[in-house]
C-alpha positions in Angstrom: 94.1 86.8 101.9 94.8 87.0 105.6 94.2 90.5 107.0 97.0 90.2 109.6 99.5 91.6 107.1 97.5 94.8 106.8 97.9 95.3 110.5 101.7 94.6 110.2 101.9 97.2 107.5 100.0 99.9 109.4 102.4 99.3 112.3 105.3 99.6 110.0 103.8 102.9 108.7 103.3 104.2 111.9 106.7 103.3 113.4 108.4 105.1 110.2 106.1 108.2 110.9 107.5 108.3 114.5 110.9 107.8 113.2 110.6 110.5 110.6 109.3 113.0 113.4 112.6 112.5 115.1 114.9 112.6 112.0 113.1 115.0 109.6 114.5 112.9 106.7 111.6 113.1 104.5 111.3 117.0 104.8 114.9 117.1 103.9 114.4 115.2 100.6 111.1 117.0 99.8 113.1 120.3 100.1 115.7 119.1 97.5 112.9 117.6 95.2 110.2 120.4 95.2 112.1 122.8 92.7 112.7 119.8 90.4 109.3 118.6 89.9 107.6 118.7 86.4 105.6 121.8 85.6 102.4 119.7 85.2 102.4 119.3 89.0 100.8 122.4 90.7 101.8 123.0 94.2 100.0 125.5 96.4 101.5 129.0 96.6 102.0 128.7 100.3 103.3 125.8 102.3 104.3 123.9 99.2 106.7 121.5 100.9 104.1 120.9 103.8 101.6 119.9 101.2 104.1 117.3 99.6 104.9 116.0 103.0 101.1 115.5 103.9 100.8 113.9 100.3 103.6 111.2 101.0 102.2 110.2 104.3 98.6 109.9 102.9 99.9 108.1 99.9 101.7 105.5 102.0 98.7 105.0 104.5 96.1 104.5 101.8 98.0 101.3 100.6 96.5 99.0 103.4 93.2 100.9 103.2 93.0 100.1 99.5 94.1 96.5 99.9 91.4 96.0 102.5 88.6 97.7 100.4 89.5 95.5 97.3 89.7 92.4 99.6 86.3 93.1 100.9 84.7 94.0 97.5 86.2 90.8 95.8 85.1 88.6 98.8 81.5 89.7 98.4 81.6 89.1 94.7 83.1 85.6 95.1 86.2 86.4 92.9 88.7 86.8 95.9 90.5 83.6 94.9 91.8 85.2 91.7 92.5 88.6 93.3 94.1 87.5 96.4 97.3 86.8 94.8 97.5 90.5 93.7 96.9 91.7 97.1 99.6 89.4 98.6 102.1 90.8 96.3 101.1 94.3 97.1 101.4 93.4 100.8 104.9 91.9 100.1 106.1 95.1 98.8 106.0 96.4 102.2 106.7 93.3 104.4 109.2 91.8 102.0 110.5 94.5 99.8 112.3 93.6 96.5 116.3 94.1 96.3 115.5 97.2 94.3 114.4 99.1 97.4 116.4 97.2 99.9 118.8 99.5 102.2 116.5 102.5 102.1 114.9 103.6 105.2 112.1 105.5 106.9 109.1 107.1 105.1 111.3 107.5 102.1 111.6 103.8 101.6 107.9 103.3 102.4 107.2 105.8 99.5 109.1 103.6 97.2 107.1 100.6 98.4 103.7 102.2 98.4 104.5 103.4 94.8 104.9 99.8 93.7 101.6 98.7 95.5 99.7 101.5 94.2 101.1 101.1 90.6 100.3 97.4 90.7 96.8 98.1 91.9 96.5 100.6 89.1 98.1 98.5 86.3 95.8 95.4 87.2 92.7 97.7 87.4 93.6 99.1 84.1 94.0 95.8 82.4 90.8 94.8 83.9 89.0 97.6 82.1 90.7 96.7 78.8 89.5 93.2 79.0 86.0 93.6 80.7 85.1 97.3 80.0 84.7 98.1 83.7 87.3 98.6 86.4 88.0 95.8 89.0 87.6 98.4 91.7 86.4 102.0 91.7 89.6 103.8 92.2 91.6 106.3 90.2 95.2 106.8 91.5 96.6 108.2 88.4 97.3 111.8 89.6 98.6 110.5 92.8 101.0 107.9 91.2 102.2 110.9 88.8 103.1 113.0 91.8 104.8 109.9 93.6 106.8 109.1 90.4 108.1 112.8 90.3 109.1 112.8 94.1 111.0 109.5 93.7 112.6 110.8 90.6 114.0 109.2 87.4 115.6 106.8 86.7 114.5 104.9 89.8 110.9 105.5 89.5 111.2 104.0 85.9 112.7 100.8 87.3 109.9 100.5 89.8 107.5 100.8 86.9 109.3 98.0 85.0 109.1 95.8 88.2 105.4 96.3 88.4 104.8 95.5 84.8 106.7 92.3 85.3 104.7 91.4 88.3 101.4 92.2 86.7 102.3 90.1 83.6 103.1 87.1 85.6 99.9 87.6 87.8 97.5 87.8 84.7 99.1 84.9 83.1 98.4 82.5 86.3 95.2 84.1 87.4 93.4 85.4 84.3 90.0 87.4 84.8 87.6 84.6 83.7 84.9 82.3 85.2 81.3 82.4 86.1 81.8 84.7 89.2 83.8 87.3 87.1 81.1 87.3 84.5 78.5 87.9 87.1 80.6 90.6 88.7 81.1 92.3 85.4 77.5 92.1 84.4 76.3 93.5 87.9 78.5 96.7 87.7 77.8 97.4 84.2 74.2 97.6 85.2 74.1 99.4 88.3 77.6 101.2 88.4 79.5 101.6 91.6 77.4 104.1 93.6 77.2 101.5 96.5 80.9 100.8 96.8 81.9 104.4 96.4 80.1 105.3 99.5 82.7 103.2 101.5 85.7 103.6 99.4 88.8 105.2 100.8 89.5 108.3 98.8 93.1 109.4 98.3 92.3 112.3 96.2 89.9 114.3 98.6 91.3 117.5 99.7 94.5 117.1 97.9 96.2 120.3 97.6 98.5 119.3 94.8 97.1 119.6 91.2 98.2 118.0 88.0 97.7 119.7 84.7 98.0 117.1 82.1 97.7 119.4 79.0 98.7 122.8 78.0 
């Protein structure tokens, strides 16, 4: 994939952050949503709204970081031709968002678009695990995506999930995980794991003040 779209996405995010500093729209929405989040989401006792605001900004900013990391990883492995269409769709969620999120503005819209991108990467990664027994990339965005789902709110977040499932199905039908390069990639990481890649992998979960209790 061409890396220019990543620069365009970063510029879009920076402009949205600046706009939000002037309007405070994200903070107002967080104030309305903070008391309605699922009990499994554990906010810090102090400055809960600030923690949610920080989460949204980091969640959005990590999309181009994850796309760039997966692009580099799969290029090195010689499987980028099969993965690039996935990354292009994740970019398009920002640069040419679907009608589902059109007309929404600022960081609030970018949260929706980031959720689409993160969920698509998560869905394809999960399916890769199902097919091959290892992940496509060493990422775990489950906690972050659950928090984002709650912030977006239902039923709209469920509609975004359905859009992701539809895109993932189309992608994997057209670009299946197969071929000599994929087989080598799978065998290599089954043998040595992900220690080398994890040293340079962008971490969304580090220092995240928001917890997730998935069982009672």
